[in-house]
C-alpha positions in Angstrom: -32.5 12.6 25.6 -30.3 9.5 25.0 -31.7 9.1 21.5 -30.9 12.7 20.7 -27.3 12.4 22.0 -26.9 9.1 20.1 -28.2 10.9 16.9 -25.7 13.8 17.3 -22.8 11.4 17.9 -23.7 9.4 14.7 -24.0 12.6 12.7 -20.5 13.7 13.7 -19.0 10.3 12.9 -20.7 10.1 9.5 -19.7 13.6 8.6 -16.1 12.8 9.5 -16.1 9.6 7.3 -17.8 11.4 4.4 -15.2 14.1 4.5 -12.3 11.7 3.8 -10.7 11.9 0.4 -11.3 8.8 -1.7 -8.5 8.1 -4.2 -7.5 5.2 -6.4 -4.9 3.1 -4.7 -1.5 3.0 -6.2 -0.5 -0.1 -4.2 -1.9 -2.6 -6.7 -0.3 -3.0 -10.2 -2.3 -3.2 -13.4 -1.6 -6.5 -15.0 -2.0 -5.0 -18.4 0.9 -2.5 -18.0 4.6 -3.2 -17.8 6.3 -2.6 -14.4 9.4 -0.5 -14.6 12.3 -0.5 -12.1 13.4 3.2 -11.7 15.5 5.3 -9.4 13.5 7.4 -7.0 14.5 10.2 -4.6 13.8 13.8 -3.6 13.7 15.7 -6.9 15.4 18.8 -5.4 17.9 17.2 -3.1 19.1 14.3 -5.2 18.1 14.9 -8.8 18.6 18.7 -8.8 15.2 19.5 -10.2 13.9 23.1 -9.6 11.2 23.2 -7.0 9.9 24.8 -3.9 10.2 22.0 -1.4 11.2 18.3 -1.1 9.1 16.4 -3.6 9.2 12.8 -4.8 10.8 12.2 -8.2 11.7 9.3 -10.4 14.6 9.0 -12.9 13.6 7.1 -16.1 16.3 6.5 -18.8 18.5 9.2 -17.2 15.8 11.9 -17.0 14.1 12.9 -13.7 10.4 13.7 -13.3 8.4 14.8 -10.4 5.7 12.3 -9.4 2.0 12.7 -9.1 -0.2 10.1 -7.5 2.0 9.6 -4.4 4.1 11.9 -2.3 7.5 11.9 -0.6 5.7 11.6 2.8 3.8 8.4 1.9 7.1 6.4 2.1 8.6 7.3 5.4 10.8 10.1 6.7 12.5 11.8 3.7 15.2 13.3 5.9 16.2 10.0 7.6 19.6 8.5 6.9 18.2 6.4 4.0 15.3 8.7 3.2 14.6 10.2 -0.2 16.5 13.5 0.5 19.7 11.6 1.5 19.7 8.6 -0.8 18.6 7.4 -4.2 16.4 4.3 -3.9 14.7 1.9 -6.4 11.0 1.5 -7.0 8.7 -0.6 -9.1 6.3 1.8 -11.0 3.6 2.0 -13.6 2.4 5.2 -15.1 3.1 7.7 -17.9 5.0 10.9 -18.3 2.5 13.7 -19.0 3.5 17.4 -19.2 7.0 16.5 -17.9 5.6 14.9 -14.8 5.3 11.2 -14.0 1.7 10.2 -13.3 2.0 7.1 -11.1 -0.7 4.5 -11.2 1.5 2.0 -9.2 4.4 2.8 -6.9 6.2 0.3 -4.7 9.5 1.3 -3.0 11.9 -1.6 -3.0 14.1 -2.6 0.0 17.8 -2.0 -0.7 18.5 -5.8 -1.0 15.6 -6.4 -3.4 16.5 -3.4 -5.6 20.0 -4.9 -6.2 18.5 -8.3 -7.1 15.9 -6.8 -9.6 18.5 -4.9 -11.5 
């Protein structure tokens, strides 16, 4: 009976682990690509892009793009005082604009003090 119970618990644990989505990390930059410092915020609230909800966007050379590869919720509370919906921040990014969306392969939000120094 103990072996049977142990087997059931193991199956539940393994099925939970196997169900997790595995994605490529955007926390590590690619040494072969240039890192850009860009403005980042909520596309709808700060950059006035048309959308259905609060979504992360970057502004590159004066043009805003929604971001794929990371989300607004991956970087804290978007509606906090300094959150993406209330303030424009700086980020280090790597990626490409494809079909009018920025496909991020690296995204690091910069603290306010560091963002000023990097400009």
